[in-house]
Structures are given as structure tokens and as C-alpha cells.
C-alpha positions in Angstrom: 214.3 -97.0 106.8 211.5 -94.8 108.1 208.9 -93.1 105.8 207.3 -89.9 106.9 203.9 -90.2 105.4 202.1 -88.2 108.1 204.0 -85.0 107.4 203.2 -85.1 103.8 199.5 -85.5 104.3 199.4 -82.7 106.9 201.1 -80.4 104.4 198.7 -81.3 101.7 195.7 -81.1 104.0 197.0 -77.7 105.1 197.4 -76.5 101.5 193.8 -77.7 100.7 192.4 -75.9 103.7 194.2 -72.7 102.7 193.1 -73.0 99.1 189.4 -73.5 100.2 189.6 -70.5 102.5 191.0 -68.4 99.7 188.3 -69.5 97.3 185.6 -68.8 99.9 187.0 -65.3 100.6 187.2 -64.4 96.9 183.7 -65.9 96.3 182.3 -63.9 99.3 184.0 -60.7 98.2 182.6 -61.1 94.6 179.1 -61.7 96.0 179.2 -58.6 98.2 180.7 -56.5 95.4 178.4 -57.5 92.6 175.3 -59.2 94.0 174.5 -57.9 97.4 172.1 -55.0 97.7 173.6 -51.7 98.7 172.5 -50.6 102.2 170.2 -47.6 102.2 171.1 -44.4 103.9 168.7 -43.9 106.7 168.8 -40.2 107.7 166.0 -38.0 108.8 166.1 -34.6 107.3 166.1 -31.7 109.8 162.9 -29.7 110.0 164.7 -26.6 108.7 165.0 -28.2 105.3 161.4 -28.5 104.7 159.8 -30.9 102.3 161.0 -31.8 98.9 157.6 -31.0 97.4 158.0 -27.3 98.5 161.4 -27.2 96.8 160.2 -28.8 93.6 157.4 -26.1 93.2 160.0 -23.3 93.0 160.0 -21.8 89.5 163.3 -20.4 88.3 163.7 -18.6 85.2 167.0 -17.1 83.8 165.2 -14.1 82.4 164.0 -13.2 85.8 167.5 -13.3 87.1 169.1 -11.3 84.2 166.4 -8.7 84.3 166.7 -8.1 88.1 167.9 -4.7 89.3 170.0 -6.5 92.1 171.7 -8.6 89.5 172.5 -5.6 87.3 174.1 -3.8 90.2 176.7 -6.5 90.8 180.2 -5.5 90.0 183.0 -7.8 88.8 185.9 -7.8 91.3 188.1 -10.3 89.5 190.0 -9.5 86.3 189.9 -11.8 83.3 192.5 -14.6 83.2 195.3 -14.2 80.7 196.8 -17.1 78.8 200.4 -17.8 79.8 203.2 -19.1 77.7 202.1 -22.2 75.7 205.4 -24.1 76.1 208.0 -25.4 73.6 207.4 -26.1 70.0 208.6 -29.7 70.2 208.2 -30.9 73.7 210.2 -34.1 73.0 213.3 -32.2 71.9 216.3 -32.3 74.3 217.0 -29.4 76.6 
């Protein structure tokens, strides 16, 4: 009568190693998702853009736009949208 103790221990050792790898992968993914700092975007703005301080000094007022002669001369080329049919009275009734 022969007993195969070695095969049983190899399977259990393999299962333990796989379980440890899964726990490490899930733990690493959770760390990267919740605790790691997000990488910063490192991009140099082109010189045509100018600086942000110049853009922040721009003063925009809606009254300046609506009182402008150029804005008044604009014409609407698109007609107003019309409401289509609303659908059935009871959407759950059989056809």
C-alpha cells in the first residue's frame, strides 16, 4: 500500500502560493488606487498661450457684449426647435 503524501503537499503549497499572490495583487491594486499620489502632468505651455496672469486680468462684462454693435448685427440662421409627439398615454399598455 503506497501513500502519496508528496502530491498532496505540493497541491496545498501551490494553493497557498496562488492565494498569497492574489492577496498581494489585490492589496497592491488597492494601494495604487486609494493611497498613491496621482502623477502630475508635466507639460510646458507653448509661448503663444501667454501667461495665466494676463488671461486673469481680462475683464468681461455681459452688458459690454449685449450693447455691442457687432453683437446686435448678428442674425439667427437656425429656426427654433419644435416639440415632437409626446408618446403614448400609457407606455406600459400592450401594442
